N, C-alpha and C positions, 0 to 999 in steps of 0.2 A: 504493500500500500504506500509505504514511504517513498519507494522508488518511482511508482506511478505518479505520485504527487509532484515529485521533483521534476519528472519529465514534463508534466503539464505546466508547472511553473516556468520551466525553461522555454517552452513554446510560447507562453504568454509574454515572457520577457523579450524574446526575439521578435515577436510580432510588434510589440510596443516600440522597440528600437528601430525596426524597419519603418514603422508608421511615422516616427518622429523625424521628419526631414526639415532642413532649413532652406528657406527661399534663397536662390542664388543671387537675387538682386539686392536684398536688404538684410539677409541673415536671420529673419524672423522664423521661428519654428512654425511649421505648417504640417498638417496631417491629411492633406487632400489627395496624396498619392501623385501629385503632379509637380511638387517641389516649389510652387509659387504661391505667394500670399495674394489675397484679393487685390491689394493696391498695385502690385507688380503685374498681375494679369490685366488689370485695367490699363496700365501704362504701356503694355505691349500691343494693344489693339492697333490695327492698321490706321495710318494717318488719313485725314480727309484728302479729297482730290485723288491724284494718282501719279505714278512715276512715268517717266518717258518710256513709251513702248519699245524704243530701240535699245537704250542702254540701261534702263531701270533706275536712273537717278531721279531723286525727288526734287521737285521745283522748290524755289525759295519760299513760295506761299502755296497754300492749298488751291487746287483748281478742280472744276467739275469734270472736264473732259481732258484726259491725258493727250498731250501732243508731242511730236518729235522735237527734241532739243536741237539747238543749232549745230552741235557737233555731229549728231546722227543724220541731220539733213545734208551736211557737207560730206560725211563719210559714213554711209549706211553700214550697219552690222550685217553679217552674213545670214542671220536668221530673220524670221518674220516678226516675232513679237516676244518681248520679255515680260514675264509675269513675276512679280516680287511681292513678298509679304510685307516687308518693312525695312527701314534703315538698320544698318549694322551698328546698333548702339543699345545702351541700357539693358533691360531684362532679356531682350531677344539675343543680344550678343552673349550675355551670361549663360543662357540656355545652350546655345550652340557650342561655346567653348567648354562648358561643363560636360556636355555629351561627348565631344570629340576627344578631349584631352584629360578629363578628370574621372573617367569611368562612371559618369552619371547617366547610365543607360536608361534610368527611369524617366529622364527628360525626353526620350525618344517619342513617347506617345503624343506629347504636346507638339513636338515638331512635326510629326506626321499629320496632326490636325491642321497645323498652319499650312502645310503643303496642299492639303485637300481644299482648304478655304481659299487659298491663292488661286488654284485652278478654277474653282467655282466662280469666283469674282471675275477672272479673266474670261471665262466662257460667257458670262452675262454681257460683257462688253464686246467680245469677238466670237460670235456663234460659230465661225469657221473652225474653231478649236475642237468642235465636236467630231471633226473628221480625223482626229489624231488616231493613229493605229497602234502606237506602242510608246513605252517610256524607256529611254536609255539613260542610265545614270553616268555621270562623269567617272571614269574608272581610276583606281589607284594603281600605282606600280605594284607588282606582286610583293616586293620587299616591304613597302610601306603598309600594304594590306596585312601582311604577316605580323608586322610590329604593332599595328593598331588593333587588329583582330576583326575589324568590320569596315565596310565602306559606308560612311555616313550618307552619301548621296543616294545609295541604293536603299538604305533603311528608311529614310524619310519619305520615300516614294511608295511605301508598301500600302498604306491606307488608301491613298489616291488610286493605286492600281486595283485594289479590291472593290472600292466603291464605284469606280468608273469602268470596271472590267477591261482595263488596259494592261496588257501583258508587259512585264518588265523584261527587257531583252538586253541583259548586260553584255552578251556576246556580240552585240551590234558595234561595240567600240572597245578597243583594248589599248592599253598604254604600252608602247613598244620601246620606249627609251626612258631611263630613269633621269629625273631632272632635280635641280635644286628646288626646294619648296618655294613657291611663289611669294609667300609671305616674308621670306628672308631677303627678297630682292627689291631694288628700287623700281618704281612703276615703269620707267623707260626700258628696263632690262627684261621685263617679263615676257614680252612677245618673242624675243629671240631665244630665251630660255626654253620655252615650251614648243618651239617650232619643230615639226616632225615627230612629236612625241606620241601621236595617236594613229591607229589604223582602224578603218571601218570595214564592215562586212557588206560587200556589194550584194550578194545573193539575199541577204536578210533585209537590207534597207532600200533596194531599188524600187522606186515607185511608191514609197511609203511616206506617211506624215509622222514625224518624230517629235516627241516632247523630251528635250534634253534637260536633265535635272541635276542641280548642284546645291550646296548649302549656302555658299557665299559668292558674291560677284564683286570683285574690286575693279580692276581695269577691264576685265572681260577677255583678257588674252587667252586664257585656258578654254573658255567657252567658244571663242572664235575659232580656235584651232580644232576643237571637236566638231563644231558645226561645219566647217569647211571640209573636214575629212568625210563626214557623212554625206554632204551634198556632192562631193566628188565621187563618192561611191554609188550615187544614184538616188539618194533620198529626194523626195519630191518637195518636202517642206520641213523646216526645222523651227520649232518654237522653244523658248528657254523658260524654265521655272527655277527660281532661286528663293531661298528663305529670306536672305538679307542682302542689301546693297550697301557696300562700304564706300 
C-alpha cells in the first residue's frame, strides 16, 4: 500500500511540475499547456493592416489593403505571395527561439496554430491559394537536422497540412550543400552564402502549386533560393508562408 501511494504521489508531483510552465515572454507561471500568459497571447495577435505581399515586411502604419512595397515593385520576388503571421519580435520571437533552441517542444502546438491562421487569412485575401497542391518545408542540412533533432519548418506545417488536406512533401526540396547559418552573416552576404544550396525534384513539382514554409524570413535569401530551385524544376506557382518577418 505504501509503495502504491508513493507511486501515485510521484505521478501527481510530475504532473504538477509539467503543468507549471513559465511564459517565455514575461516569466509568469502559467498552466494552460501553451506556455503563454493571457497578456502575452494578446500581445502576439497579428497586427492590423497587412504586410507587403512580396517581401512580408510590415508598413510603418496599419493599412487595410496590403500593397507591394517599392523594393518589391522594383525587384519582384520569385514567388507569388508571402503570407506572414507577424513581426519577429516580442512573444512571437520568444516562442520561436524557445522551440528551436531551448527544447521547448510544447510551444510547437501554438506555432502550428499560427501557421494555420496565417494560411486562412491569406486565403481570404487571395482565393487562388486554394489551388495549392502541397506544402514543402525549407529543409535543413542533414548534419544540422541530426544536431537539432527536428526540422522546425516541417513541424509547424503539420496542423495546416491536416486541416487543409495538403500533403507535406519534404522530398520536393533537399539541401545539397552545407552553409554557414544565415543568422551569423551580414545581410549582404546571405544571398551568396546560400547560392546553390538546394535541389528540387522535377518529377514531384512539375506543374504543381507549392506552398513553401519556413519559420522566419529576414532578407528572404534562403526562400528565394528555394523558390527558384522549385520553379526551375517545373513548379507552376510558389507561395511562401512564414511565422515571422524580421
